[in-house]
N, C-alpha and C positions, 0 to 999 in steps of 0.2 A: 695900471693899478683903475683905469678907468671903466675898460671893456666889463672888465671884472666884477665891479658894483653894476654894470649896468646889468649883469644880471643876477645877481642876486634879486637886484631893484623888480627882474619880470617876478622870479621865482618866489617873491613876495605877494608881488601882486595875486599872480594866480594861485599858488599855493595859501592862503586865506581866504579871497573871496570864493573861492569854491568849494573850502572846510566850513565858511557859516553857510553855506545854499541848502543844503538840505534841514540844516539841525535848525532851520529857519522855521521852515514849514513847520519842526514837527515842535517846535513850541508854539505857534500862530494854534498848531492844532488843523489849520489845513491839508494833511496829507493826507487825514479821511476824507478827502473830498475830491484829490488828484486819483486816490486808491482804488476809486468807484467808478472812473474813468474811462471806457475799452483802453486808451492808450496804454502801448506795450511798453516794460521796465526798462529795454537799450532807446526810449524815444524821450525818452522821461530825464534818464543819465545826458544824452548827444542835447537836447532843450534847455538842461540845465551848464552845459560843459561849451558849446558855440560862443555863447554871447561874451564869456571871460574871456576866450580864444580869441575872438577878436579883439575885446581891451588889452589884452595881452600884448598883440601886432602893432598897436597902438603907443603904449608903453612902451616899446621899444621902441618906435618908430623919432619918438620924441625926447627916447633917452639917446641917440645915436645922431639926431639933430642938435641936441644941448653939447654931445665932447666935443660937434663938428664946430658948433658958432662958437665954444667957450671956451673950450681947452685943443679946437684946430687938429685935433684928430679927425682924418679920411683914411676910410678902411682902406687899403690894398688891394684886399680882393675883391671877389664880385658878389657883390651886395643878398643879391638873390639866392647863389648858396647860405648865408647869412639865415636869411628870411626863411628857407626853406629848414634848414635846422633850426631857428627858435622855435617855428611855427611844431616840428615833429616835438621837442623838448616841451612845449606848454601843455601839449597832449598830455605828454607824461604828469605832469606838475598840477594840472588841474588835475586828472585823474588819479593820481592822490591826495588831494584834496576830497575828491566823491568822495574818497575811501574814507577818509579818517568821515568824512561827515555822516556816512550808513553808521557808523560805528554808533558816533556819538547821539546822545540826549538833550545835552546843552547846549546852546553856541561857549559858553563858557568852557567846554570839556575840551570845544573843539578847538577854539582857542589855547586852549595850554597845551594841548597833541600839536598843533603843529609850531608852538613855538621848540616845545624840544626839540622839534626833527629839525626845523629849519635853523637853529644855532647849531648840531648835528652837521649838517647841509652847508653850509657854512662856514663851518672852522675847518670843519675836512675838505672843502670844495678844493683846495688850494689857494683862493685868491691872499689870507696872510702869509701863511705859509708854503714850501713849497713840497708838492706833491714828494717829492726823488727823496728831501729828505726827511720825510716821515721813517716811521720804524714800522721792516716786515706789516705786521698787524693794522698797523694801518692805512697803508698802499693798499690792503687787501681792502677794508674796510672801505678804504674812496672808491673802490671800484665800483659799489653800489649805490654811490652818491650822485644822481641825473645832474645833480649840477653842473660836481667835475668835468661834465664833458662839456658844460655849456661856456665855463671856463673855460679850458681849452681849447676849443671849435671856436672860443670870443675872440682870442688871443693870435691863434694860428691866422684868423680868417683876416680881423684887423690887421695887426700887426706883422706877420710873416706875408700874405697875399696868398695864401692855399686856395689852391679847387677845388672841387668836386670828392675827388679821390682823393687827397691827402685825406676831408672829415669823415668818409665814408663806412673805417668801421668806429667812431663815436655816434655816426648817424644811426646804422646801422646797435647801434645794442640801446640809442634813448626810442629809437621806437618799438624794440623789442620790451624795451620798460612802459614804453605807455601801453602800448597792445592789453600786455598782460595787468596790468594798472583800473585799466577800465572796463576791460572786464570781470577784474576782480571789483570793482566796485559796484557792476550793474548785477554782478548773480550776488553778492553779499545783502541788495538791495530788493530781493526777490528772499530771498533769506527774514532780512531786518523786518518785515510786512507780511504775515502771513496771507496767503488765497493771493496775492497782486497776482496779475495775468503778466 
């Protein structure tokens, strides 16, 4: 349970904070000031993404420390493999949060949408219910859930001592999610505000 809960914690921190990011600029009216600057749209998205990526890694580190100090859980696998996957996963979930942020006009909208998706991510992620015991349609849905890959890899590395080769399929899948979601967030941001360079 502890590796799974740590995965959910990282997901919630990254998802909710990034979802409120651009929406906050829209509500306060500062988005127009950003739009008239010569900054490129992908630089703007990167500027919004990087601080939360760093924060997510800090939260991940604190979670590992707490699991070691309180529960005595020491990862059997390599910590670098764990951090590599967590970093790529954070790019995916932050990209998803920023994508939600580009669609919404208010922080309340963004919170409700992220809460809806978080419930699906958590319930279909394999934390409380094993994915193997789910019906076939649920197994298919869980394959599109990035959180299920993080929970799986956390358990593989921390409990089984899996290495880089073992988590490579999950890493590639989450990397593809990260690429698609961030490109979509950049594209949608351009679409959402006319004339932005």
